[in-house]
Backbone atoms as SQL, in Angstrom:
CREATE TABLE atoms (id INTEGER PRIMARY KEY, chain TEXT, resi INTEGER, resn TEXT, atom TEXT, x REAL, y REAL, z REAL);
INSERT INTO atoms VALUES
  (1, 'A', 1, 'MET', 'N', -0.776, 4.639, 15.526),
  (2, 'A', 1, 'MET', 'CA', 0.044, 4.683, 14.279),
  (3, 'A', 1, 'MET', 'C', 1.468, 5.170, 14.700),
  (4, 'A', 2, 'THR', 'N', 2.473, 4.685, 14.196),
  (5, 'A', 2, 'THR', 'CA', 3.852, 5.287, 14.389),
  (6, 'A', 2, 'THR', 'C', 4.172, 6.113, 13.297),
  (7, 'A', 3, 'GLY', 'N', 4.689, 7.459, 13.491),
  (8, 'A', 3, 'GLY', 'CA', 5.088, 8.250, 12.498),
  (9, 'A', 3, 'GLY', 'C', 4.010, 9.072, 11.928),
  (10, 'A', 4, 'VAL', 'N', 4.340, 9.978, 11.061),
  (11, 'A', 4, 'VAL', 'CA', 3.267, 10.881, 10.394),
  (12, 'A', 4, 'VAL', 'C', 2.456, 10.040, 9.479),
  (13, 'A', 5, 'ASP', 'N', 1.134, 10.457, 9.581),
  (14, 'A', 5, 'ASP', 'CA', 0.093, 9.770, 8.545),
  (15, 'A', 5, 'ASP', 'C', 0.824, 9.986, 7.196),
  (16, 'A', 6, 'PRO', 'N', 0.923, 8.810, 6.374),
  (17, 'A', 6, 'PRO', 'CA', 1.543, 8.951, 5.022),
  (18, 'A', 6, 'PRO', 'C', 0.854, 9.998, 4.081),
  (19, 'A', 7, 'SER', 'N', -0.391, 10.103, 4.270),
  (20, 'A', 7, 'SER', 'CA', -1.214, 11.105, 3.441),
  (21, 'A', 7, 'SER', 'C', -0.820, 12.520, 3.709),
  (22, 'A', 8, 'ARG', 'N', -0.157, 12.876, 4.666),
  (23, 'A', 8, 'ARG', 'CA', 0.164, 14.195, 5.084),
  (24, 'A', 8, 'ARG', 'C', 1.685, 14.503, 4.700),
  (25, 'A', 9, 'LEU', 'N', 2.336, 13.473, 4.093),
  (26, 'A', 9, 'LEU', 'CA', 3.759, 13.665, 3.629),
  (27, 'A', 9, 'LEU', 'C', 3.557, 14.194, 2.208),
  (28, 'A', 10, 'ASP', 'N', 4.576, 14.998, 1.841),
  (29, 'A', 10, 'ASP', 'CA', 4.694, 15.550, 0.396),
  (30, 'A', 10, 'ASP', 'C', 5.377, 14.272, -0.258),
  (31, 'A', 11, 'ASP', 'N', 5.456, 14.532, -1.626),
  (32, 'A', 11, 'ASP', 'CA', 5.997, 13.360, -2.461),
  (33, 'A', 11, 'ASP', 'C', 7.581, 13.055, -2.092),
  (34, 'A', 12, 'GLN', 'N', 8.169, 14.096, -1.781),
  (35, 'A', 12, 'GLN', 'CA', 9.595, 13.879, -1.499),
  (36, 'A', 12, 'GLN', 'C', 9.858, 13.255, -0.138),
  (37, 'A', 13, 'GLN', 'N', 9.018, 13.729, 0.888),
  (38, 'A', 13, 'GLN', 'CA', 9.002, 13.026, 2.281),
  (39, 'A', 13, 'GLN', 'C', 8.665, 11.516, 2.073),
  (40, 'A', 14, 'LEU', 'N', 7.704, 11.290, 1.355),
  (41, 'A', 14, 'LEU', 'CA', 7.167, 10.058, 1.219),
  (42, 'A', 14, 'LEU', 'C', 8.273, 9.165, 0.606),
  (43, 'A', 15, 'MET', 'N', 8.934, 9.570, -0.344),
  (44, 'A', 15, 'MET', 'CA', 10.087, 8.711, -0.991),
  (45, 'A', 15, 'MET', 'C', 11.147, 8.522, 0.080),
  (46, 'A', 16, 'LYS', 'N', 11.521, 9.443, 0.875),
  (47, 'A', 16, 'LYS', 'CA', 12.643, 9.370, 1.841),
  (48, 'A', 16, 'LYS', 'C', 12.294, 8.389, 2.895),
  (49, 'A', 17, 'GLU', 'N', 10.913, 8.385, 3.291),
  (50, 'A', 17, 'GLU', 'CA', 10.333, 7.370, 4.266),
  (51, 'A', 17, 'GLU', 'C', 10.463, 6.038, 3.711),
  (52, 'A', 18, 'LEU', 'N', 10.111, 5.895, 2.410),
  (53, 'A', 18, 'LEU', 'CA', 10.131, 4.507, 1.826),
  (54, 'A', 18, 'LEU', 'C', 11.466, 4.075, 1.742),
  (55, 'A', 19, 'GLU', 'N', 12.467, 4.848, 1.297),
  (56, 'A', 19, 'GLU', 'CA', 13.814, 4.544, 1.229),
  (57, 'A', 19, 'GLU', 'C', 14.296, 4.046, 2.514),
  (58, 'A', 20, 'THR', 'N', 14.022, 4.761, 3.537),
  (59, 'A', 20, 'THR', 'CA', 14.568, 4.472, 4.888),
  (60, 'A', 20, 'THR', 'C', 14.018, 3.170, 5.303),
  (61, 'A', 21, 'ILE', 'N', 12.681, 2.848, 5.227),
  (62, 'A', 21, 'ILE', 'CA', 12.085, 1.632, 5.738),
  (63, 'A', 21, 'ILE', 'C', 12.585, 0.511, 4.931),
  (64, 'A', 22, 'HIS', 'N', 12.841, 0.612, 3.628),
  (65, 'A', 22, 'HIS', 'CA', 13.297, -0.540, 2.933),
  (66, 'A', 22, 'HIS', 'C', 14.751, -0.781, 3.193),
  (67, 'A', 23, 'ARG', 'N', 15.517, 0.116, 3.517),
  (68, 'A', 23, 'ARG', 'CA', 16.981, 0.091, 3.867),
  (69, 'A', 23, 'ARG', 'C', 17.007, -0.702, 5.305),
  (70, 'A', 24, 'THR', 'N', 16.051, -0.485, 6.168),
  (71, 'A', 24, 'THR', 'CA', 16.161, -1.079, 7.635),
  (72, 'A', 24, 'THR', 'C', 15.385, -2.409, 7.501),
  (73, 'A', 25, 'ARG', 'N', 14.855, -2.728, 6.474),
  (74, 'A', 25, 'ARG', 'CA', 14.002, -3.999, 6.579),
  (75, 'A', 25, 'ARG', 'C', 14.723, -5.357, 7.029),
  (76, 'A', 26, 'HIS', 'N', 15.805, -5.489, 6.268),
  (77, 'A', 26, 'HIS', 'CA', 16.511, -6.730, 6.639),
  (78, 'A', 26, 'HIS', 'C', 16.958, -6.944, 8.009),
  (79, 'A', 27, 'ASP', 'N', 17.573, -5.841, 8.550),
  (80, 'A', 27, 'ASP', 'CA', 17.927, -5.930, 9.905),
  (81, 'A', 27, 'ASP', 'C', 16.762, -6.109, 10.942),
  (82, 'A', 28, 'THR', 'N', 15.698, -5.487, 10.573),
  (83, 'A', 28, 'THR', 'CA', 14.388, -5.682, 11.434),
  (84, 'A', 28, 'THR', 'C', 14.062, -7.063, 11.430),
  (85, 'A', 29, 'LEU', 'N', 13.983, -7.777, 10.182),
  (86, 'A', 29, 'LEU', 'CA', 13.564, -9.045, 10.066),
  (87, 'A', 29, 'LEU', 'C', 14.586, -9.963, 10.843),
  (88, 'A', 30, 'LEU', 'N', 15.845, -9.804, 10.787),
  (89, 'A', 30, 'LEU', 'CA', 16.785, -10.650, 11.331),
  (90, 'A', 30, 'LEU', 'C', 16.892, -10.489, 12.812),
  (91, 'A', 31, 'TYR', 'N', 16.920, -9.273, 13.249),
  (92, 'A', 31, 'TYR', 'CA', 17.261, -8.983, 14.624),
  (93, 'A', 31, 'TYR', 'C', 16.291, -8.249, 15.489),
  (94, 'A', 32, 'GLY', 'N', 15.102, -7.770, 14.862),
  (95, 'A', 32, 'GLY', 'CA', 14.107, -7.039, 15.604),
  (96, 'A', 32, 'GLY', 'C', 13.172, -7.984, 16.446),
  (97, 'A', 33, 'SER', 'N', 12.531, -7.547, 17.401),
  (98, 'A', 33, 'SER', 'CA', 11.666, -8.254, 18.353),
  (99, 'A', 33, 'SER', 'C', 10.359, -8.444, 17.402),
  (100, 'A', 34, 'ASN', 'N', 9.408, -9.332, 17.879),
  (101, 'A', 34, 'ASN', 'CA', 8.291, -9.564, 17.188),
  (102, 'A', 34, 'ASN', 'C', 7.354, -8.155, 17.011),
  (103, 'A', 35, 'ASP', 'N', 7.441, -7.463, 18.108),
  (104, 'A', 35, 'ASP', 'CA', 6.724, -6.136, 18.073),
  (105, 'A', 35, 'ASP', 'C', 7.455, -5.176, 17.095),
  (106, 'A', 36, 'ALA', 'N', 8.598, -5.164, 17.076),
  (107, 'A', 36, 'ALA', 'CA', 9.398, -4.237, 16.118),
  (108, 'A', 36, 'ALA', 'C', 8.987, -4.703, 14.631),
  (109, 'A', 37, 'LEU', 'N', 9.024, -6.028, 14.351),
  (110, 'A', 37, 'LEU', 'CA', 8.733, -6.543, 12.993),
  (111, 'A', 37, 'LEU', 'C', 7.321, -6.067, 12.757),
  (112, 'A', 38, 'ARG', 'N', 6.388, -6.244, 13.644),
  (113, 'A', 38, 'ARG', 'CA', 4.937, -6.102, 13.403),
  (114, 'A', 38, 'ARG', 'C', 4.844, -4.609, 13.120),
  (115, 'A', 39, 'THR', 'N', 5.511, -3.745, 14.003),
  (116, 'A', 39, 'THR', 'CA', 5.362, -2.151, 13.634),
  (117, 'A', 39, 'THR', 'C', 5.973, -1.910, 12.315),
  (118, 'A', 40, 'HIS', 'N', 7.153, -2.384, 11.981),
  (119, 'A', 40, 'HIS', 'CA', 7.733, -2.177, 10.704),
  (120, 'A', 40, 'HIS', 'C', 6.758, -2.659, 9.529),
  (121, 'A', 41, 'ASN', 'N', 6.174, -3.794, 9.640),
  (122, 'A', 41, 'ASN', 'CA', 5.257, -4.252, 8.637),
  (123, 'A', 41, 'ASN', 'C', 4.061, -3.443, 8.475),
  (124, 'A', 42, 'GLU', 'N', 3.527, -2.826, 9.425),
  (125, 'A', 42, 'GLU', 'CA', 2.419, -1.879, 9.391),
  (126, 'A', 42, 'GLU', 'C', 2.791, -0.673, 8.839),
  (127, 'A', 43, 'ARG', 'N', 3.938, -0.093, 9.206),
  (128, 'A', 43, 'ARG', 'CA', 4.446, 1.161, 8.611),
  (129, 'A', 43, 'ARG', 'C', 4.695, 1.024, 7.210),
  (130, 'A', 44, 'MET', 'N', 5.372, -0.100, 6.829),
  (131, 'A', 44, 'MET', 'CA', 5.654, -0.238, 5.402),
  (132, 'A', 44, 'MET', 'C', 4.531, -0.415, 4.530),
  (133, 'A', 45, 'ALA', 'N', 3.402, -1.076, 5.074),
  (134, 'A', 45, 'ALA', 'CA', 2.223, -1.255, 4.326),
  (135, 'A', 45, 'ALA', 'C', 1.555, 0.127, 4.178),
  (136, 'A', 46, 'GLN', 'N', 1.655, 0.954, 5.216),
  (137, 'A', 46, 'GLN', 'CA', 1.047, 2.363, 5.096),
  (138, 'A', 46, 'GLN', 'C', 1.658, 3.155, 4.110),
  (139, 'A', 47, 'LEU', 'N', 3.038, 3.161, 4.098),
  (140, 'A', 47, 'LEU', 'CA', 3.764, 3.999, 3.281),
  (141, 'A', 47, 'LEU', 'C', 3.659, 3.466, 1.725),
  (142, 'A', 48, 'GLU', 'N', 3.772, 2.125, 1.556),
  (143, 'A', 48, 'GLU', 'CA', 3.628, 1.654, 0.265),
  (144, 'A', 48, 'GLU', 'C', 2.186, 1.839, -0.332),
  (145, 'A', 49, 'GLY', 'N', 1.234, 1.649, 0.529),
  (146, 'A', 49, 'GLY', 'CA', -0.112, 1.900, 0.152),
  (147, 'A', 49, 'GLY', 'C', -0.319, 3.468, -0.280),
  (148, 'A', 50, 'GLU', 'N', 0.100, 4.307, 0.359),
  (149, 'A', 50, 'GLU', 'CA', 0.079, 5.731, -0.039),
  (150, 'A', 50, 'GLU', 'C', 0.780, 5.971, -1.365),
  (151, 'A', 51, 'TYR', 'N', 1.982, 5.484, -1.575),
  (152, 'A', 51, 'TYR', 'CA', 2.747, 5.511, -2.749),
  (153, 'A', 51, 'TYR', 'C', 1.921, 4.885, -3.976),
  (154, 'A', 52, 'LEU', 'N', 1.356, 3.910, -3.794),
  (155, 'A', 52, 'LEU', 'CA', 0.438, 3.206, -4.924),
  (156, 'A', 52, 'LEU', 'C', -0.898, 3.993, -5.094),
  (157, 'A', 53, 'ARG', 'N', -1.397, 4.661, -4.064),
  (158, 'A', 53, 'ARG', 'CA', -2.570, 5.462, -4.203),
  (159, 'A', 53, 'ARG', 'C', -2.161, 6.588, -5.069),
  (160, 'A', 54, 'ARG', 'N', -1.016, 7.169, -4.910),
  (161, 'A', 54, 'ARG', 'CA', -0.587, 8.456, -5.568),
  (162, 'A', 54, 'ARG', 'C', -0.195, 8.149, -7.035),
  (163, 'A', 55, 'ASN', 'N', 0.353, 6.859, -7.256),
  (164, 'A', 55, 'ASN', 'CA', 0.972, 6.525, -8.554),
  (165, 'A', 55, 'ASN', 'C', 0.293, 5.352, -9.190),
  (166, 'A', 56, 'PRO', 'N', -1.057, 5.458, -9.454),
  (167, 'A', 56, 'PRO', 'CA', -1.751, 4.239, -9.974),
  (168, 'A', 56, 'PRO', 'C', -1.245, 3.763, -11.197),
  (169, 'A', 57, 'THR', 'N', -0.672, 4.689, -12.108),
  (170, 'A', 57, 'THR', 'CA', -0.163, 4.277, -13.501),
  (171, 'A', 57, 'THR', 'C', 1.389, 4.176, -13.504),
  (172, 'A', 58, 'ARG', 'N', 1.934, 3.978, -12.330),
  (173, 'A', 58, 'ARG', 'CA', 3.405, 3.858, -12.433),
  (174, 'A', 58, 'ARG', 'C', 3.986, 2.934, -13.379),
  (175, 'A', 59, 'PRO', 'N', 5.103, 3.229, -13.866),
  (176, 'A', 59, 'PRO', 'CA', 5.692, 2.216, -14.963),
  (177, 'A', 59, 'PRO', 'C', 6.022, 0.976, -14.300),
  (178, 'A', 60, 'VAL', 'N', 5.841, -0.091, -15.045),
  (179, 'A', 60, 'VAL', 'CA', 6.078, -1.449, -14.517),
  (180, 'A', 60, 'VAL', 'C', 7.074, -2.047, -15.509),
  (181, 'A', 61, 'ALA', 'N', 8.211, -2.452, -14.958),
  (182, 'A', 61, 'ALA', 'CA', 9.164, -3.096, -15.939),
  (183, 'A', 61, 'ALA', 'C', 8.705, -4.501, -16.340),
  (184, 'A', 62, 'ALA', 'N', 8.741, -4.758, -17.557),
  (185, 'A', 62, 'ALA', 'CA', 8.358, -6.189, -18.141),
  (186, 'A', 62, 'ALA', 'C', 9.102, -7.367, -17.320),
  (187, 'A', 63, 'GLY', 'N', 10.250, -7.110, -17.019),
  (188, 'A', 63, 'GLY', 'CA', 11.004, -8.190, -16.304),
  (189, 'A', 63, 'GLY', 'C', 10.521, -8.369, -14.860),
  (190, 'A', 64, 'ARG', 'N', 9.718, -7.438, -14.259),
  (191, 'A', 64, 'ARG', 'CA', 9.249, -7.561, -12.929),
  (192, 'A', 64, 'ARG', 'C', 7.796, -8.209, -12.916),
  (193, 'A', 65, 'THR', 'N', 7.304, -8.744, -14.166),
  (194, 'A', 65, 'THR', 'CA', 6.017, -9.391, -14.051),
  (195, 'A', 65, 'THR', 'C', 6.237, -10.903, -14.097),
  (196, 'A', 66, 'ARG', 'N', 5.136, -11.667, -13.931),
  (197, 'A', 66, 'ARG', 'CA', 5.327, -13.145, -14.037),
  (198, 'A', 66, 'ARG', 'C', 5.695, -13.544, -15.384),
  (199, 'A', 67, 'GLU', 'N', 4.967, -12.888, -16.333),
  (200, 'A', 67, 'GLU', 'CA', 5.218, -13.218, -17.746),
  (201, 'A', 67, 'GLU', 'C', 6.679, -12.783, -18.094),
  (202, 'A', 68, 'GLY', 'N', 7.198, -11.715, -17.679),
  (203, 'A', 68, 'GLY', 'CA', 8.685, -11.326, -17.976),
  (204, 'A', 68, 'GLY', 'C', 9.603, -12.323, -17.291),
  (205, 'A', 69, 'ALA', 'N', 9.210, -12.758, -16.089),
  (206, 'A', 69, 'ALA', 'CA', 10.075, -13.693, -15.408),
  (207, 'A', 69, 'ALA', 'C', 10.207, -15.070, -16.262),
  (208, 'A', 70, 'ARG', 'N', 9.015, -15.478, -16.629),
  (209, 'A', 70, 'ARG', 'CA', 8.838, -16.723, -17.449),
  (210, 'A', 70, 'ARG', 'C', 9.808, -16.582, -18.655),
  (211, 'A', 71, 'GLU', 'N', 9.674, -15.446, -19.372),
  (212, 'A', 71, 'GLU', 'CA', 10.430, -15.310, -20.546),
  (213, 'A', 71, 'GLU', 'C', 11.951, -15.370, -20.210),
  (214, 'A', 72, 'ARG', 'N', 12.322, -14.762, -19.206),
  (215, 'A', 72, 'ARG', 'CA', 13.785, -14.689, -18.833),
  (216, 'A', 72, 'ARG', 'C', 14.295, -15.968, -18.506),
  (217, 'A', 73, 'GLU', 'N', 13.394, -16.978, -17.786),
  (218, 'A', 73, 'GLU', 'CA', 13.769, -18.187, -17.515),
  (219, 'A', 73, 'GLU', 'C', 13.852, -19.021, -18.807),
  (220, 'A', 74, 'ALA', 'N', 13.001, -18.952, -19.734),
  (221, 'A', 74, 'ALA', 'CA', 12.938, -19.561, -20.957),
  (222, 'A', 74, 'ALA', 'C', 14.311, -19.225, -21.762),
  (223, 'A', 75, 'ALA', 'N', 14.636, -17.992, -21.730),
  (224, 'A', 75, 'ALA', 'CA', 15.845, -17.504, -22.491),
  (225, 'A', 75, 'ALA', 'C', 17.117, -18.070, -21.785),
  (226, 'A', 76, 'ASP', 'N', 17.120, -18.250, -20.504),
  (227, 'A', 76, 'ASP', 'CA', 18.184, -18.736, -19.723),
  (228, 'A', 76, 'ASP', 'C', 18.454, -20.201, -20.018),
  (229, 'A', 77, 'THR', 'N', 17.319, -20.928, -20.326),
  (230, 'A', 77, 'THR', 'CA', 17.508, -22.338, -20.675),
  (231, 'A', 77, 'THR', 'C', 17.783, -22.673, -22.006),
  (232, 'A', 78, 'THR', 'N', 17.634, -21.708, -22.868),
  (233, 'A', 78, 'THR', 'CA', 17.786, -21.953, -24.341),
  (234, 'A', 78, 'THR', 'C', 19.177, -21.272, -24.838),
  (235, 'A', 79, 'THR', 'N', 19.751, -20.425, -23.910),
  (236, 'A', 79, 'THR', 'CA', 21.043, -19.738, -24.235),
  (237, 'A', 79, 'THR', 'C', 22.294, -20.797, -24.026),
  (238, 'A', 80, 'PRO', 'N', 23.036, -21.071, -25.066),
  (239, 'A', 80, 'PRO', 'CA', 24.012, -22.064, -24.852),
  (240, 'A', 80, 'PRO', 'C', 25.107, -21.502, -24.025),
  (241, 'A', 81, 'THR', 'N', 25.844, -22.255, -23.325),
  (242, 'A', 81, 'THR', 'CA', 26.958, -21.641, -22.520),
  (243, 'A', 81, 'THR', 'C', 28.178, -22.314, -23.125),
  (244, 'A', 82, 'THR', 'N', 29.321, -21.556, -23.117),
  (245, 'A', 82, 'THR', 'CA', 30.507, -22.063, -23.456),
  (246, 'A', 82, 'THR', 'C', 31.345, -22.403, -22.255),
  (247, 'A', 83, 'PRO', 'N', 31.840, -23.836, -22.333),
  (248, 'A', 83, 'PRO', 'CA', 32.579, -24.306, -21.111),
  (249, 'A', 83, 'PRO', 'C', 33.857, -23.394, -20.883),
  (250, 'A', 84, 'GLY', 'N', 34.158, -23.209, -19.678),
  (251, 'A', 84, 'GLY', 'CA', 35.336, -22.399, -19.337),
  (252, 'A', 84, 'GLY', 'C', 35.121, -20.919, -19.329),
  (253, 'A', 85, 'THR', 'N', 33.839, -20.392, -19.522),
  (254, 'A', 85, 'THR', 'CA', 33.709, -19.004, -19.491),
  (255, 'A', 85, 'THR', 'C', 32.797, -18.613, -18.395);
């Protein structure tokens, strides 16, 4: 494993690790070697899994669910648009 076992991190350290790995994700995907991407994927899964384990009842925004997305799409298609705005 690369890095400290996520279960040994306190909540603040875990959030900092998650913020860092999400910030570096795009560059790793675009420019990292296959090994770097594989390692990044594994570490991200470990950190996110630990976050979810600690926060099983975390708040979920309605717009981030499939149903919420469908409602948003339906509203977008029924909302009239004014030409030129």
